[in-house]
C-alpha positions as CSV (number, residue, x, y, z in Angstrom):
1,M,-10.6,-36.0,9.3
2,I,-7.1,-36.0,7.8
3,Q,-6.3,-32.9,9.8
4,T,-6.9,-34.4,13.2
5,S,-5.3,-37.8,12.3
6,P,-1.7,-36.7,13.2
7,L,-2.8,-35.6,16.7
8,I,-4.8,-38.7,17.2
9,L,-1.8,-40.7,16.2
10,S,0.4,-38.8,18.5
11,A,-2.1,-39.1,21.4
12,F,-2.4,-42.8,21.2
13,G,0.9,-43.8,19.3
14,A,3.0,-43.8,22.5
15,A,0.8,-46.5,24.0
16,L,0.5,-48.6,20.9
17,W,4.1,-48.8,19.9
18,G,5.9,-47.6,23.0
19,W,7.6,-44.6,21.2
20,S,8.3,-41.6,23.1
21,D,6.5,-38.3,22.4
22,V,9.7,-36.8,21.0
23,T,10.1,-39.8,18.6
24,W,6.5,-39.4,17.5
25,G,7.0,-35.6,17.2
26,L,10.0,-36.1,14.8
27,V,7.9,-38.8,12.9
28,L,4.9,-36.4,12.5
29,L,7.2,-33.4,11.6
30,G,8.8,-35.7,8.9
31,I,5.5,-36.6,7.5
32,G,4.6,-32.8,7.4
33,V,7.8,-31.9,5.5
34,G,7.1,-34.8,3.1
35,L,3.6,-33.5,2.4
36,Y,5.1,-30.0,1.7
37,I,7.6,-31.4,-0.7
38,L,4.9,-33.4,-2.5
39,E,2.9,-30.1,-2.7
40,M,5.8,-28.3,-4.2
41,M,6.3,-31.0,-6.8
42,N,2.4,-31.0,-7.7
43,P,1.0,-27.5,-6.7
44,G,-2.6,-27.3,-6.1
45,F,-2.9,-30.9,-4.8
46,F,-3.6,-29.2,-1.5
47,L,-1.3,-31.3,0.7
48,A,-0.1,-28.0,2.4
49,V,-3.1,-28.1,4.8
50,P,-2.5,-31.7,6.3
51,G,1.3,-31.1,6.0
52,T,0.8,-28.0,8.3
53,V,-1.2,-29.9,10.8
54,F,1.3,-32.8,10.9
55,G,4.1,-30.4,11.2
56,V,2.5,-28.4,14.1
57,A,1.4,-31.6,15.9
58,G,5.1,-32.9,15.6
59,F,6.5,-29.7,16.8
60,L,4.2,-29.8,19.8
61,M,5.1,-33.2,20.6
62,I,8.8,-32.2,20.6
63,V,8.6,-29.0,22.6
64,A,6.0,-30.2,25.1
65,P,6.1,-33.9,25.5
66,G,2.9,-35.2,27.2
67,I,0.8,-32.3,26.0
68,F,-1.8,-34.7,24.4
69,D,-2.0,-36.7,27.6
70,T,-4.0,-34.0,29.4
71,P,-7.9,-34.0,29.9
72,W,-8.2,-31.1,27.5
73,A,-6.2,-32.9,24.7
74,W,-9.3,-33.2,22.5
75,F,-10.0,-29.5,22.7
76,L,-6.2,-28.9,21.8
77,I,-6.5,-31.3,18.9
78,L,-9.6,-29.6,17.5
79,A,-8.2,-26.1,18.0
80,V,-4.8,-26.9,16.5
81,S,-6.4,-28.6,13.6
82,V,-8.8,-25.7,12.8
83,I,-6.2,-22.9,13.4
84,A,-3.6,-24.6,11.2
85,T,-6.1,-25.3,8.6
86,V,-7.4,-21.7,8.4
87,I,-3.8,-20.1,8.4
88,T,-2.5,-22.6,5.8
89,I,-5.5,-21.8,3.4
90,Q,-4.9,-18.0,3.9
91,V,-1.2,-18.1,3.2
92,Y,-1.8,-20.5,0.3
93,R,-4.2,-18.0,-1.1
94,R,-1.5,-15.2,-0.9
95,I,1.3,-17.2,-2.3
96,A,-0.5,-19.0,-5.0
97,P,-3.7,-17.2,-6.0
98,P,-6.0,-18.7,-8.4
99,E,-5.1,-17.8,-12.0
100,K,-7.5,-16.8,-14.7
101,S,-8.0,-19.5,-17.2
102,T,-5.6,-19.1,-20.1
103,T,-7.5,-21.5,-22.2
104,T,-9.1,-19.8,-25.2
105,I,-12.2,-21.7,-26.5
106,G,-13.0,-19.4,-29.4
107,T,-12.6,-16.0,-30.9
108,H,-15.5,-14.6,-28.8
109,N,-13.2,-14.7,-25.8
110,V,-10.9,-12.1,-27.3
111,I,-13.3,-9.4,-28.3
112,G,-12.3,-6.1,-26.8
113,L,-8.7,-7.2,-26.2
114,S,-5.7,-5.4,-27.7
115,G,-2.8,-7.0,-29.5
116,R,-0.3,-6.4,-32.2
117,A,-0.3,-6.9,-35.9
118,E,2.1,-9.6,-36.9
119,T,1.5,-9.1,-40.5
120,E,-0.1,-6.4,-42.6
121,I,-3.9,-6.8,-42.2
122,T,-6.4,-6.4,-44.9
123,T,-10.1,-7.0,-45.2
124,E,-9.2,-10.4,-46.6
125,T,-6.3,-11.7,-44.6
126,G,-3.7,-11.1,-41.7
127,E,-2.3,-12.3,-38.6
128,V,-2.3,-10.7,-35.0
129,R,-0.8,-11.7,-31.6
130,I,-3.2,-11.3,-28.6
131,Q,-1.9,-12.3,-25.1
132,G,0.8,-14.3,-26.7
133,E,-1.5,-16.3,-29.0
134,S,-1.5,-16.0,-32.7
135,W,-4.8,-15.4,-34.5
136,R,-5.8,-15.0,-38.1
137,A,-7.3,-11.7,-38.5
138,I,-9.1,-9.4,-41.0
139,A,-9.3,-5.6,-40.8
140,E,-12.8,-4.0,-40.1
141,A,-11.9,-1.4,-42.9
142,G,-8.8,-0.4,-44.8
143,I,-5.2,-1.8,-44.1
144,V,-3.6,-2.2,-40.6
145,P,0.2,-1.9,-41.0
146,K,2.5,-4.7,-39.5
147,G,3.5,-3.8,-36.0
148,A,0.4,-1.7,-35.3
149,T,-1.5,-1.9,-32.0
150,I,-4.9,-3.4,-32.8
151,L,-8.2,-3.8,-31.0
152,V,-10.5,-6.8,-31.6
153,V,-13.9,-5.7,-32.5
154,G,-15.6,-8.9,-33.6
155,T,-15.2,-12.3,-35.1
156,E,-15.6,-13.8,-38.5
157,G,-16.2,-17.4,-38.6
158,G,-14.8,-19.7,-35.8
159,F,-11.1,-18.8,-36.0
160,T,-10.7,-15.3,-37.4
161,V,-10.9,-12.0,-35.5
162,K,-12.0,-8.7,-36.9
163,V,-9.7,-5.8,-35.9
164,R,-9.1,-2.3,-36.2
165,Q,-6.0,-0.2,-35.5
166,E,-6.1,1.4,-32.1
167,E,-5.8,5.1,-32.2
168,K,-2.7,6.6,-30.5
169,L,-3.5,9.1,-27.7
170,V,-1.2,12.1,-27.7
C-alpha cells in the first residue's frame, strides 16, 4: 500500500489543496530523497522501495503535469509501483547483498576453518586467530609453532578448539 500512496496523493492532491502538479511533484520527489537519506543512515530498513516510488511519481508529476488525470491513471499507478519496486529490490540486492552471519555461537561453527597460531600450541594450551576472532586452542598432537597456519579439526569443551598444523603444499 505504501508504494501506491504517493501516486494516489498526487492524483487527488491537486483537488484537495489546490497545488499544481509540479508542486506536488517537487513534494513527492523531496519525500523520495528524504527516504533514501534515511535508508543510507539506517541500511536495511528498506526505505529505498517507497523512496523510489515517491521519486518516480514526483518526477512524472514534474515532467508530465496532468498525467494522473487520465482515464488510465490507475493502470499507470499500478504499473509504476510494481516496476519501481522490482527494479529497486534488484538494485538493492546488487549493491547490498545479504551478508553471512558473523556471529559465532560456539566452537562447532569453526570446525574445518583455517587460521593462524597466535602462540605456540601444545596439547594443553594455546591461542589461535580464526576469521579475526581469537580462540583458545589445543594441538591435536605435538606442538604447533607460533605463526603457523592451522586447521580446526574438532572442539574440546565449549570454548576450546582442537587444531593441527596445515601442511604446506609445494
